[in-house]
mmCIF file of the N, C-alpha and C atoms, coordinates in Angstrom:
data_MODEL
# 
_entry.id   MODEL 
# 
loop_
_atom_site.group_PDB 
_atom_site.id 
_atom_site.type_symbol 
_atom_site.label_atom_id 
_atom_site.label_alt_id 
_atom_site.label_comp_id 
_atom_site.label_asym_id 
_atom_site.label_entity_id 
_atom_site.label_seq_id 
_atom_site.pdbx_PDB_ins_code 
_atom_site.Cartn_x 
_atom_site.Cartn_y 
_atom_site.Cartn_z 
_atom_site.occupancy 
_atom_site.B_iso_or_equiv 
_atom_site.pdbx_formal_charge 
_atom_site.auth_seq_id 
_atom_site.auth_comp_id 
_atom_site.auth_asym_id 
_atom_site.auth_atom_id 
_atom_site.pdbx_PDB_model_num 
ATOM 1   N N  . MET A 1 1  ? 23.595 60.148 26.238 1.00 0.00 ? 1  MET A N  1 
ATOM 2   C CA . MET A 1 1  ? 23.956 58.910 24.677 1.00 0.00 ? 1  MET A CA 1 
ATOM 3   C C  . MET A 1 1  ? 24.975 57.916 25.429 1.00 0.00 ? 1  MET A C  1 
ATOM 4   N N  . THR A 1 2  ? 25.102 58.177 26.701 1.00 0.00 ? 2  THR A N  1 
ATOM 5   C CA . THR A 1 2  ? 26.849 57.505 28.141 1.00 0.00 ? 2  THR A CA 1 
ATOM 6   C C  . THR A 1 2  ? 26.561 56.003 27.824 1.00 0.00 ? 2  THR A C  1 
ATOM 7   N N  . GLY A 1 3  ? 27.110 55.449 27.168 1.00 0.00 ? 3  GLY A N  1 
ATOM 8   C CA . GLY A 1 3  ? 26.873 53.755 27.129 1.00 0.00 ? 3  GLY A CA 1 
ATOM 9   C C  . GLY A 1 3  ? 26.321 53.626 25.716 1.00 0.00 ? 3  GLY A C  1 
ATOM 10  N N  . ASN A 1 4  ? 26.093 54.383 25.572 1.00 0.00 ? 4  ASN A N  1 
ATOM 11  C CA . ASN A 1 4  ? 25.212 54.202 23.914 1.00 0.00 ? 4  ASN A CA 1 
ATOM 12  C C  . ASN A 1 4  ? 27.593 53.429 22.279 1.00 0.00 ? 4  ASN A C  1 
ATOM 13  N N  . PRO A 1 5  ? 27.312 53.468 22.622 1.00 0.00 ? 5  PRO A N  1 
ATOM 14  C CA . PRO A 1 5  ? 28.668 52.154 21.324 1.00 0.00 ? 5  PRO A CA 1 
ATOM 15  C C  . PRO A 1 5  ? 28.301 53.376 19.682 1.00 0.00 ? 5  PRO A C  1 
ATOM 16  N N  . CYS A 1 6  ? 27.812 54.953 20.233 1.00 0.00 ? 6  CYS A N  1 
ATOM 17  C CA . CYS A 1 6  ? 27.750 55.544 19.364 1.00 0.00 ? 6  CYS A CA 1 
ATOM 18  C C  . CYS A 1 6  ? 29.004 56.562 19.763 1.00 0.00 ? 6  CYS A C  1 
ATOM 19  N N  . THR A 1 7  ? 29.155 56.585 20.498 1.00 0.00 ? 7  THR A N  1 
ATOM 20  C CA . THR A 1 7  ? 29.566 58.068 21.812 1.00 0.00 ? 7  THR A CA 1 
ATOM 21  C C  . THR A 1 7  ? 31.959 56.672 21.579 1.00 0.00 ? 7  THR A C  1 
ATOM 22  N N  . GLN A 1 8  ? 31.566 56.346 20.089 1.00 0.00 ? 8  GLN A N  1 
ATOM 23  C CA . GLN A 1 8  ? 32.917 55.450 20.473 1.00 0.00 ? 8  GLN A CA 1 
ATOM 24  C C  . GLN A 1 8  ? 33.539 56.706 19.337 1.00 0.00 ? 8  GLN A C  1 
ATOM 25  N N  . TRP A 1 9  ? 32.266 56.748 18.126 1.00 0.00 ? 9  TRP A N  1 
ATOM 26  C CA . TRP A 1 9  ? 33.705 57.292 17.005 1.00 0.00 ? 9  TRP A CA 1 
ATOM 27  C C  . TRP A 1 9  ? 33.340 59.260 17.509 1.00 0.00 ? 9  TRP A C  1 
ATOM 28  N N  . GLU A 1 10 ? 34.516 60.070 16.240 1.00 0.00 ? 10 GLU A N  1 
ATOM 29  C CA . GLU A 1 10 ? 35.167 61.031 17.466 1.00 0.00 ? 10 GLU A CA 1 
ATOM 30  C C  . GLU A 1 10 ? 34.069 61.911 17.134 1.00 0.00 ? 10 GLU A C  1 
ATOM 31  N N  . GLY A 1 11 ? 32.748 62.271 16.280 1.00 0.00 ? 11 GLY A N  1 
ATOM 32  C CA . GLY A 1 11 ? 32.303 63.349 15.878 1.00 0.00 ? 11 GLY A CA 1 
ATOM 33  C C  . GLY A 1 11 ? 31.121 63.308 16.326 1.00 0.00 ? 11 GLY A C  1 
ATOM 34  N N  . PHE A 1 12 ? 30.430 61.883 17.501 1.00 0.00 ? 12 PHE A N  1 
ATOM 35  C CA . PHE A 1 12 ? 29.430 61.948 17.701 1.00 0.00 ? 12 PHE A CA 1 
ATOM 36  C C  . PHE A 1 12 ? 28.434 63.091 18.008 1.00 0.00 ? 12 PHE A C  1 
ATOM 37  N N  . LYS A 1 13 ? 29.045 63.534 19.081 1.00 0.00 ? 13 LYS A N  1 
ATOM 38  C CA . LYS A 1 13 ? 28.600 65.162 19.937 1.00 0.00 ? 13 LYS A CA 1 
ATOM 39  C C  . LYS A 1 13 ? 28.235 66.183 18.564 1.00 0.00 ? 13 LYS A C  1 
ATOM 40  N N  . ASP A 1 14 ? 28.750 65.863 17.473 1.00 0.00 ? 14 ASP A N  1 
ATOM 41  C CA . ASP A 1 14 ? 29.113 66.886 17.339 1.00 0.00 ? 14 ASP A CA 1 
ATOM 42  C C  . ASP A 1 14 ? 28.275 67.008 15.727 1.00 0.00 ? 14 ASP A C  1 
ATOM 43  N N  . TYR A 1 15 ? 27.854 65.993 15.476 1.00 0.00 ? 15 TYR A N  1 
ATOM 44  C CA . TYR A 1 15 ? 26.812 65.420 14.333 1.00 0.00 ? 15 TYR A CA 1 
ATOM 45  C C  . TYR A 1 15 ? 25.875 65.123 14.731 1.00 0.00 ? 15 TYR A C  1 
ATOM 46  N N  . VAL A 1 16 ? 24.830 64.921 15.848 1.00 0.00 ? 16 VAL A N  1 
ATOM 47  C CA . VAL A 1 16 ? 24.177 64.664 17.125 1.00 0.00 ? 16 VAL A CA 1 
ATOM 48  C C  . VAL A 1 16 ? 23.671 66.248 17.158 1.00 0.00 ? 16 VAL A C  1 
ATOM 49  N N  . ILE A 1 17 ? 23.861 66.904 17.721 1.00 0.00 ? 17 ILE A N  1 
ATOM 50  C CA . ILE A 1 17 ? 24.039 68.542 17.800 1.00 0.00 ? 17 ILE A CA 1 
ATOM 51  C C  . ILE A 1 17 ? 23.482 69.190 16.017 1.00 0.00 ? 17 ILE A C  1 
ATOM 52  N N  . ALA A 1 18 ? 24.153 69.362 15.621 1.00 0.00 ? 18 ALA A N  1 
ATOM 53  C CA . ALA A 1 18 ? 23.346 69.195 13.861 1.00 0.00 ? 18 ALA A CA 1 
ATOM 54  C C  . ALA A 1 18 ? 22.570 69.099 14.141 1.00 0.00 ? 18 ALA A C  1 
ATOM 55  N N  . ARG A 1 19 ? 22.217 67.743 13.927 1.00 0.00 ? 19 ARG A N  1 
ATOM 56  C CA . ARG A 1 19 ? 21.729 66.253 13.387 1.00 0.00 ? 19 ARG A CA 1 
ATOM 57  C C  . ARG A 1 19 ? 20.391 67.132 14.329 1.00 0.00 ? 19 ARG A C  1 
ATOM 58  N N  . VAL A 1 20 ? 20.335 66.994 15.232 1.00 0.00 ? 20 VAL A N  1 
ATOM 59  C CA . VAL A 1 20 ? 18.580 67.321 16.051 1.00 0.00 ? 20 VAL A CA 1 
ATOM 60  C C  . VAL A 1 20 ? 18.898 68.853 16.232 1.00 0.00 ? 20 VAL A C  1 
ATOM 61  N N  . SER A 1 21 ? 18.076 69.286 16.138 1.00 0.00 ? 21 SER A N  1 
ATOM 62  C CA . SER A 1 21 ? 18.384 71.311 16.244 1.00 0.00 ? 21 SER A CA 1 
ATOM 63  C C  . SER A 1 21 ? 17.224 72.234 17.076 1.00 0.00 ? 21 SER A C  1 
ATOM 64  N N  . GLN A 1 22 ? 16.269 71.216 17.502 1.00 0.00 ? 22 GLN A N  1 
ATOM 65  C CA . GLN A 1 22 ? 15.546 71.285 19.036 1.00 0.00 ? 22 GLN A CA 1 
ATOM 66  C C  . GLN A 1 22 ? 16.602 70.384 20.041 1.00 0.00 ? 22 GLN A C  1 
ATOM 67  N N  . LEU A 1 23 ? 17.856 70.398 20.465 1.00 0.00 ? 23 LEU A N  1 
ATOM 68  C CA . LEU A 1 23 ? 18.573 69.119 21.477 1.00 0.00 ? 23 LEU A CA 1 
ATOM 69  C C  . LEU A 1 23 ? 19.050 70.558 22.456 1.00 0.00 ? 23 LEU A C  1 
ATOM 70  N N  . LYS A 1 24 ? 18.770 70.700 23.725 1.00 0.00 ? 24 LYS A N  1 
ATOM 71  C CA . LYS A 1 24 ? 19.066 71.524 25.110 1.00 0.00 ? 24 LYS A CA 1 
ATOM 72  C C  . LYS A 1 24 ? 20.391 71.266 25.149 1.00 0.00 ? 24 LYS A C  1 
ATOM 73  N N  . ARG A 1 25 ? 20.218 69.694 25.829 1.00 0.00 ? 25 ARG A N  1 
ATOM 74  C CA . ARG A 1 25 ? 21.074 69.543 26.622 1.00 0.00 ? 25 ARG A CA 1 
ATOM 75  C C  . ARG A 1 25 ? 21.491 67.440 25.638 1.00 0.00 ? 25 ARG A C  1 
ATOM 76  N N  . LEU A 1 26 ? 22.895 67.259 26.019 1.00 0.00 ? 26 LEU A N  1 
ATOM 77  C CA . LEU A 1 26 ? 23.837 65.883 25.316 1.00 0.00 ? 26 LEU A CA 1 
ATOM 78  C C  . LEU A 1 26 ? 24.815 65.230 26.642 1.00 0.00 ? 26 LEU A C  1 
ATOM 79  N N  . ASP A 1 27 ? 23.974 64.793 27.647 1.00 0.00 ? 27 ASP A N  1 
ATOM 80  C CA . ASP A 1 27 ? 25.063 64.053 28.533 1.00 0.00 ? 27 ASP A CA 1 
ATOM 81  C C  . ASP A 1 27 ? 25.913 64.799 29.134 1.00 0.00 ? 27 ASP A C  1 
ATOM 82  N N  . GLY A 1 28 ? 24.530 65.231 29.497 1.00 0.00 ? 28 GLY A N  1 
ATOM 83  C CA . GLY A 1 28 ? 24.716 66.552 30.640 1.00 0.00 ? 28 GLY A CA 1 
ATOM 84  C C  . GLY A 1 28 ? 25.240 68.005 30.324 1.00 0.00 ? 28 GLY A C  1 
ATOM 85  N N  . GLU A 1 29 ? 25.929 68.130 29.820 1.00 0.00 ? 29 GLU A N  1 
ATOM 86  C CA . GLU A 1 29 ? 26.188 69.599 29.223 1.00 0.00 ? 29 GLU A CA 1 
ATOM 87  C C  . GLU A 1 29 ? 24.856 69.765 28.290 1.00 0.00 ? 29 GLU A C  1 
ATOM 88  N N  . ASP A 1 30 ? 23.697 71.663 28.757 1.00 0.00 ? 30 ASP A N  1 
ATOM 89  C CA . ASP A 1 30 ? 24.068 72.300 27.897 1.00 0.00 ? 30 ASP A CA 1 
ATOM 90  C C  . ASP A 1 30 ? 24.892 72.603 26.177 1.00 0.00 ? 30 ASP A C  1 
ATOM 91  N N  . VAL A 1 31 ? 23.420 72.348 25.702 1.00 0.00 ? 31 VAL A N  1 
ATOM 92  C CA . VAL A 1 31 ? 24.025 72.997 24.025 1.00 0.00 ? 31 VAL A CA 1 
ATOM 93  C C  . VAL A 1 31 ? 23.937 73.687 23.472 1.00 0.00 ? 31 VAL A C  1 
ATOM 94  N N  . SER A 1 32 ? 25.637 74.880 23.267 1.00 0.00 ? 32 SER A N  1 
ATOM 95  C CA . SER A 1 32 ? 25.208 76.019 23.556 1.00 0.00 ? 32 SER A CA 1 
ATOM 96  C C  . SER A 1 32 ? 25.687 76.736 22.189 1.00 0.00 ? 32 SER A C  1 
ATOM 97  N N  . LYS A 1 33 ? 24.986 77.952 22.168 1.00 0.00 ? 33 LYS A N  1 
ATOM 98  C CA . LYS A 1 33 ? 24.327 78.676 20.189 1.00 0.00 ? 33 LYS A CA 1 
ATOM 99  C C  . LYS A 1 33 ? 25.976 77.986 19.536 1.00 0.00 ? 33 LYS A C  1 
ATOM 100 N N  . SER A 1 34 ? 27.588 78.763 20.216 1.00 0.00 ? 34 SER A N  1 
ATOM 101 C CA . SER A 1 34 ? 28.213 78.803 19.390 1.00 0.00 ? 34 SER A CA 1 
ATOM 102 C C  . SER A 1 34 ? 28.886 77.157 19.266 1.00 0.00 ? 34 SER A C  1 
ATOM 103 N N  . HIS A 1 35 ? 28.714 75.684 19.914 1.00 0.00 ? 35 HIS A N  1 
ATOM 104 C CA . HIS A 1 35 ? 28.702 74.655 19.803 1.00 0.00 ? 35 HIS A CA 1 
ATOM 105 C C  . HIS A 1 35 ? 27.443 74.506 18.732 1.00 0.00 ? 35 HIS A C  1 
ATOM 106 N N  . ARG A 1 36 ? 26.284 74.877 18.325 1.00 0.00 ? 36 ARG A N  1 
ATOM 107 C CA . ARG A 1 36 ? 26.115 74.446 17.171 1.00 0.00 ? 36 ARG A CA 1 
ATOM 108 C C  . ARG A 1 36 ? 26.122 74.981 15.997 1.00 0.00 ? 36 ARG A C  1 
ATOM 109 N N  . LEU A 1 37 ? 26.320 76.048 15.895 1.00 0.00 ? 37 LEU A N  1 
ATOM 110 C CA . LEU A 1 37 ? 26.879 76.533 14.680 1.00 0.00 ? 37 LEU A CA 1 
ATOM 111 C C  . LEU A 1 37 ? 27.772 75.677 14.012 1.00 0.00 ? 37 LEU A C  1 
ATOM 112 N N  . GLU A 1 38 ? 29.014 76.083 15.381 1.00 0.00 ? 38 GLU A N  1 
ATOM 113 C CA . GLU A 1 38 ? 30.070 75.074 14.953 1.00 0.00 ? 38 GLU A CA 1 
ATOM 114 C C  . GLU A 1 38 ? 30.174 73.983 14.492 1.00 0.00 ? 38 GLU A C  1 
ATOM 115 N N  . ALA A 1 39 ? 29.109 72.593 14.551 1.00 0.00 ? 39 ALA A N  1 
ATOM 116 C CA . ALA A 1 39 ? 28.713 71.891 14.874 1.00 0.00 ? 39 ALA A CA 1 
ATOM 117 C C  . ALA A 1 39 ? 27.870 70.935 13.045 1.00 0.00 ? 39 ALA A C  1 
ATOM 118 N N  . ARG A 1 40 ? 27.157 72.724 13.593 1.00 0.00 ? 40 ARG A N  1 
ATOM 119 C CA . ARG A 1 40 ? 26.994 73.423 11.548 1.00 0.00 ? 40 ARG A CA 1 
ATOM 120 C C  . ARG A 1 40 ? 27.451 73.013 10.335 1.00 0.00 ? 40 ARG A C  1 
ATOM 121 N N  . GLN A 1 41 ? 28.235 73.851 10.509 1.00 0.00 ? 41 GLN A N  1 
ATOM 122 C CA . GLN A 1 41 ? 29.379 74.265 10.752 1.00 0.00 ? 41 GLN A CA 1 
ATOM 123 C C  . GLN A 1 41 ? 30.448 72.495 9.649  1.00 0.00 ? 41 GLN A C  1 
ATOM 124 N N  . LYS A 1 42 ? 30.620 71.946 10.663 1.00 0.00 ? 42 LYS A N  1 
ATOM 125 C CA . LYS A 1 42 ? 31.568 70.798 10.700 1.00 0.00 ? 42 LYS A CA 1 
ATOM 126 C C  . LYS A 1 42 ? 31.048 69.627 10.005 1.00 0.00 ? 42 LYS A C  1 
ATOM 127 N N  . LEU A 1 43 ? 28.638 69.558 9.993  1.00 0.00 ? 43 LEU A N  1 
ATOM 128 C CA . LEU A 1 43 ? 28.049 68.039 9.561  1.00 0.00 ? 43 LEU A CA 1 
ATOM 129 C C  . LEU A 1 43 ? 29.166 67.644 8.349  1.00 0.00 ? 43 LEU A C  1 
ATOM 130 N N  . LYS A 1 44 ? 29.038 68.562 7.090  1.00 0.00 ? 44 LYS A N  1 
ATOM 131 C CA . LYS A 1 44 ? 29.034 67.709 6.091  1.00 0.00 ? 44 LYS A CA 1 
ATOM 132 C C  . LYS A 1 44 ? 30.321 67.359 5.835  1.00 0.00 ? 44 LYS A C  1 
ATOM 133 N N  . MET A 1 45 ? 31.428 67.749 6.624  1.00 0.00 ? 45 MET A N  1 
ATOM 134 C CA . MET A 1 45 ? 32.889 67.069 6.419  1.00 0.00 ? 45 MET A CA 1 
ATOM 135 C C  . MET A 1 45 ? 32.038 65.260 7.693  1.00 0.00 ? 45 MET A C  1 
ATOM 136 N N  . TRP A 1 46 ? 31.560 66.132 8.947  1.00 0.00 ? 46 TRP A N  1 
ATOM 137 C CA . TRP A 1 46 ? 31.422 64.210 9.492  1.00 0.00 ? 46 TRP A CA 1 
ATOM 138 C C  . TRP A 1 46 ? 29.864 63.540 8.487  1.00 0.00 ? 46 TRP A C  1 
ATOM 139 N N  . GLN A 1 47 ? 29.161 64.129 8.427  1.00 0.00 ? 47 GLN A N  1 
ATOM 140 C CA . GLN A 1 47 ? 29.059 62.646 7.034  1.00 0.00 ? 47 GLN A CA 1 
ATOM 141 C C  . GLN A 1 47 ? 29.831 62.161 6.384  1.00 0.00 ? 47 GLN A C  1 
ATOM 142 N N  . GLU A 1 48 ? 30.636 63.129 5.521  1.00 0.00 ? 48 GLU A N  1 
ATOM 143 C CA . GLU A 1 48 ? 31.642 61.878 4.847  1.00 0.00 ? 48 GLU A CA 1 
ATOM 144 C C  . GLU A 1 48 ? 32.486 61.432 5.207  1.00 0.00 ? 48 GLU A C  1 
ATOM 145 N N  . LYS A 1 49 ? 32.756 61.384 6.986  1.00 0.00 ? 49 LYS A N  1 
ATOM 146 C CA . LYS A 1 49 ? 33.273 59.760 7.628  1.00 0.00 ? 49 LYS A CA 1 
ATOM 147 C C  . LYS A 1 49 ? 32.437 59.607 8.270  1.00 0.00 ? 49 LYS A C  1 
ATOM 148 N N  . LEU A 1 50 ? 31.182 59.791 8.901  1.00 0.00 ? 50 LEU A N  1 
ATOM 149 C CA . LEU A 1 50 ? 30.610 58.719 9.431  1.00 0.00 ? 50 LEU A CA 1 
ATOM 150 C C  . LEU A 1 50 ? 30.188 57.299 7.635  1.00 0.00 ? 50 LEU A C  1 
ATOM 151 N N  . ARG A 1 51 ? 30.194 58.297 6.707  1.00 0.00 ? 51 ARG A N  1 
ATOM 152 C CA . ARG A 1 51 ? 29.646 57.928 4.610  1.00 0.00 ? 51 ARG A CA 1 
ATOM 153 C C  . ARG A 1 51 ? 30.960 56.920 5.475  1.00 0.00 ? 51 ARG A C  1 
ATOM 154 N N  . ILE A 1 52 ? 31.874 57.225 5.171  1.00 0.00 ? 52 ILE A N  1 
ATOM 155 C CA . ILE A 1 52 ? 32.731 56.499 5.268  1.00 0.00 ? 52 ILE A CA 1 
ATOM 156 C C  . ILE A 1 52 ? 33.830 54.713 6.380  1.00 0.00 ? 52 ILE A C  1 
ATOM 157 N N  . ALA A 1 53 ? 32.920 55.059 7.384  1.00 0.00 ? 53 ALA A N  1 
ATOM 158 C CA . ALA A 1 53 ? 32.418 53.918 8.872  1.00 0.00 ? 53 ALA A CA 1 
ATOM 159 C C  . ALA A 1 53 ? 32.630 53.630 8.628  1.00 0.00 ? 53 ALA A C  1 
ATOM 160 N N  . ALA A 1 54 ? 30.934 53.856 8.054  1.00 0.00 ? 54 ALA A N  1 
ATOM 161 C CA . ALA A 1 54 ? 29.860 52.243 8.054  1.00 0.00 ? 54 ALA A CA 1 
ATOM 162 C C  . ALA A 1 54 ? 30.013 51.388 6.880  1.00 0.00 ? 54 ALA A C  1 
ATOM 163 N N  . ALA A 1 55 ? 30.940 52.577 5.296  1.00 0.00 ? 55 ALA A N  1 
ATOM 164 C CA . ALA A 1 55 ? 31.416 51.520 4.573  1.00 0.00 ? 55 ALA A CA 1 
ATOM 165 C C  . ALA A 1 55 ? 32.564 50.083 5.010  1.00 0.00 ? 55 ALA A C  1 
ATOM 166 N N  . GLU A 1 56 ? 33.380 51.294 5.752  1.00 0.00 ? 56 GLU A N  1 
ATOM 167 C CA . GLU A 1 56 ? 34.104 50.041 6.572  1.00 0.00 ? 56 GLU A CA 1 
ATOM 168 C C  . GLU A 1 56 ? 33.959 48.585 7.062  1.00 0.00 ? 56 GLU A C  1 
ATOM 169 N N  . SER A 1 57 ? 32.968 49.465 8.442  1.00 0.00 ? 57 SER A N  1 
ATOM 170 C CA . SER A 1 57 ? 32.288 48.416 8.919  1.00 0.00 ? 57 SER A CA 1 
ATOM 171 C C  . SER A 1 57 ? 31.727 46.888 8.879  1.00 0.00 ? 57 SER A C  1 
ATOM 172 N N  . ILE A 1 58 ? 30.883 47.248 7.436  1.00 0.00 ? 58 ILE A N  1 
ATOM 173 C CA . ILE A 1 58 ? 30.661 46.349 6.638  1.00 0.00 ? 58 ILE A CA 1 
ATOM 174 C C  . ILE A 1 58 ? 31.519 45.632 5.838  1.00 0.00 ? 58 ILE A C  1 
ATOM 175 N N  . GLU A 1 59 ? 32.674 46.468 5.261  1.00 0.00 ? 59 GLU A N  1 
ATOM 176 C CA . GLU A 1 59 ? 33.554 45.152 4.597  1.00 0.00 ? 59 GLU A CA 1 
ATOM 177 C C  . GLU A 1 59 ? 34.025 44.224 5.728  1.00 0.00 ? 59 GLU A C  1 
ATOM 178 N N  . LYS A 1 60 ? 34.272 45.089 7.560  1.00 0.00 ? 60 LYS A N  1 
ATOM 179 C CA . LYS A 1 60 ? 35.875 44.554 7.820  1.00 0.00 ? 60 LYS A CA 1 
ATOM 180 C C  . LYS A 1 60 ? 34.623 43.446 8.038  1.00 0.00 ? 60 LYS A C  1 
ATOM 181 N N  . LYS A 1 61 ? 32.781 43.347 8.408  1.00 0.00 ? 61 LYS A N  1 
ATOM 182 C CA . LYS A 1 61 ? 31.816 42.412 9.030  1.00 0.00 ? 61 LYS A CA 1 
ATOM 183 C C  . LYS A 1 61 ? 31.600 41.261 7.677  1.00 0.00 ? 61 LYS A C  1 
ATOM 184 N N  . LYS A 1 62 ? 31.817 41.521 6.839  1.00 0.00 ? 62 LYS A N  1 
ATOM 185 C CA . LYS A 1 62 ? 32.323 40.685 5.329  1.00 0.00 ? 62 LYS A CA 1 
ATOM 186 C C  . LYS A 1 62 ? 32.444 39.498 5.373  1.00 0.00 ? 62 LYS A C  1 
ATOM 187 N N  . LYS A 1 63 ? 33.700 40.006 6.243  1.00 0.00 ? 63 LYS A N  1 
ATOM 188 C CA . LYS A 1 63 ? 35.060 38.891 6.721  1.00 0.00 ? 63 LYS A CA 1 
ATOM 189 C C  . LYS A 1 63 ? 34.969 38.598 7.428  1.00 0.00 ? 63 LYS A C  1 
ATOM 190 N N  . ILE A 1 64 ? 34.243 38.564 8.606  1.00 0.00 ? 64 ILE A N  1 
ATOM 191 C CA . ILE A 1 64 ? 33.797 37.314 9.591  1.00 0.00 ? 64 ILE A CA 1 
ATOM 192 C C  . ILE A 1 64 ? 33.910 35.645 9.310  1.00 0.00 ? 64 ILE A C  1 
ATOM 193 N N  . THR A 1 65 ? 34.223 34.985 10.561 1.00 0.00 ? 65 THR A N  1 
ATOM 194 C CA . THR A 1 65 ? 34.501 33.535 9.834  1.00 0.00 ? 65 THR A CA 1 
ATOM 195 C C  . THR A 1 65 ? 33.176 33.562 10.843 1.00 0.00 ? 65 THR A C  1 
ATOM 196 N N  . PRO A 1 66 ? 32.684 32.544 10.194 1.00 0.00 ? 66 PRO A N  1 
ATOM 197 C CA . PRO A 1 66 ? 31.427 31.620 10.806 1.00 0.00 ? 66 PRO A CA 1 
ATOM 198 C C  . PRO A 1 66 ? 32.019 31.735 12.641 1.00 0.00 ? 66 PRO A C  1 
ATOM 199 N N  . GLU A 1 67 ? 33.436 31.174 13.108 1.00 0.00 ? 67 GLU A N  1 
ATOM 200 C CA . GLU A 1 67 ? 33.646 30.712 14.247 1.00 0.00 ? 67 GLU A CA 1 
ATOM 201 C C  . GLU A 1 67 ? 34.044 31.762 15.051 1.00 0.00 ? 67 GLU A C  1 
ATOM 202 N N  . GLU A 1 68 ? 34.288 33.318 14.521 1.00 0.00 ? 68 GLU A N  1 
ATOM 203 C CA . GLU A 1 68 ? 34.398 34.564 15.287 1.00 0.00 ? 68 GLU A CA 1 
ATOM 204 C C  . GLU A 1 68 ? 33.100 34.687 15.503 1.00 0.00 ? 68 GLU A C  1 
ATOM 205 N N  . TYR A 1 69 ? 31.850 34.760 14.485 1.00 0.00 ? 69 TYR A N  1 
ATOM 206 C CA . TYR A 1 69 ? 30.450 35.747 14.457 1.00 0.00 ? 69 TYR A CA 1 
ATOM 207 C C  . TYR A 1 69 ? 30.408 34.932 15.992 1.00 0.00 ? 69 TYR A C  1 
ATOM 208 N N  . GLU A 1 70 ? 30.285 33.378 16.284 1.00 0.00 ? 70 GLU A N  1 
ATOM 209 C CA . GLU A 1 70 ? 29.763 32.177 16.852 1.00 0.00 ? 70 GLU A CA 1 
ATOM 210 C C  . GLU A 1 70 ? 30.499 33.288 18.414 1.00 0.00 ? 70 GLU A C  1 
ATOM 211 N N  . THR A 1 71 ? 31.716 34.972 19.065 1.00 0.00 ? 71 THR A N  1 
ATOM 212 C CA . THR A 1 71 ? 32.142 34.806 19.753 1.00 0.00 ? 71 THR A CA 1 
ATOM 213 C C  . THR A 1 71 ? 31.965 36.493 19.795 1.00 0.00 ? 71 THR A C  1 
ATOM 214 N N  . MET A 1 72 ? 31.199 36.712 19.110 1.00 0.00 ? 72 MET A N  1 
ATOM 215 C CA . MET A 1 72 ? 30.330 39.054 19.004 1.00 0.00 ? 72 MET A CA 1 
ATOM 216 C C  . MET A 1 72 ? 30.025 38.821 20.223 1.00 0.00 ? 72 MET A C  1 
ATOM 217 N N  . TYR A 1 73 ? 29.183 39.691 19.769 1.00 0.00 ? 73 TYR A N  1 
ATOM 218 C CA . TYR A 1 73 ? 28.379 40.489 20.690 1.00 0.00 ? 73 TYR A CA 1 
ATOM 219 C C  . TYR A 1 73 ? 27.524 40.371 19.941 1.00 0.00 ? 73 TYR A C  1 
ATOM 220 N N  . THR A 1 74 ? 26.488 40.114 19.424 1.00 0.00 ? 74 THR A N  1 
ATOM 221 C CA . THR A 1 74 ? 25.157 40.538 18.514 1.00 0.00 ? 74 THR A CA 1 
ATOM 222 C C  . THR A 1 74 ? 24.061 40.058 18.349 1.00 0.00 ? 74 THR A C  1 
ATOM 223 N N  . LYS A 1 75 ? 22.346 40.448 18.149 1.00 0.00 ? 75 LYS A N  1 
ATOM 224 C CA . LYS A 1 75 ? 21.387 40.399 18.472 1.00 0.00 ? 75 LYS A CA 1 
ATOM 225 C C  . LYS A 1 75 ? 21.640 38.435 19.200 1.00 0.00 ? 75 LYS A C  1 
ATOM 226 N N  . GLU A 1 76 ? 21.644 37.670 17.693 1.00 0.00 ? 76 GLU A N  1 
ATOM 227 C CA . GLU A 1 76 ? 21.138 36.209 18.691 1.00 0.00 ? 76 GLU A CA 1 
ATOM 228 C C  . GLU A 1 76 ? 22.722 35.678 19.121 1.00 0.00 ? 76 GLU A C  1 
ATOM 229 N N  . SER A 1 77 ? 23.469 36.576 20.468 1.00 0.00 ? 77 SER A N  1 
ATOM 230 C CA . SER A 1 77 ? 23.636 36.067 21.726 1.00 0.00 ? 77 SER A CA 1 
ATOM 231 C C  . SER A 1 77 ? 23.659 36.558 22.188 1.00 0.00 ? 77 SER A C  1 
ATOM 232 N N  . ARG A 1 78 ? 22.784 37.524 22.271 1.00 0.00 ? 78 ARG A N  1 
ATOM 233 C CA . ARG A 1 78 ? 22.077 38.817 23.399 1.00 0.00 ? 78 ARG A CA 1 
ATOM 234 C C  . ARG A 1 78 ? 20.175 37.185 23.495 1.00 0.00 ? 78 ARG A C  1 
ATOM 235 N N  . VAL A 1 79 ? 19.872 37.098 22.813 1.00 0.00 ? 79 VAL A N  1 
ATOM 236 C CA . VAL A 1 79 ? 18.918 36.158 23.196 1.00 0.00 ? 79 VAL A CA 1 
ATOM 237 C C  . VAL A 1 79 ? 19.676 35.011 24.147 1.00 0.00 ? 79 VAL A C  1 
ATOM 238 N N  . LYS A 1 80 ? 20.223 34.676 23.085 1.00 0.00 ? 80 LYS A N  1 
ATOM 239 C CA . LYS A 1 80 ? 20.871 33.745 24.168 1.00 0.00 ? 80 LYS A CA 1 
ATOM 240 C C  . LYS A 1 80 ? 21.282 33.489 26.152 1.00 0.00 ? 80 LYS A C  1 
# 
């Protein structure tokens, strides 16, 4: 997942490991049984933190001015 913006979120590895039960490797590292168990135990906490982060991101995007939007890296700017 190297290069994916989601990797900037602190809980992404535990979240992915807990949600994708058949995952054997993540970012070049084997997923151990103990790591998978720990990730599953923390899943509810990470889901709540992710819900809060998503809500904050939505609120932040609502406050963006048209001038700021023009300079952001968006789907529209990638097409240009």
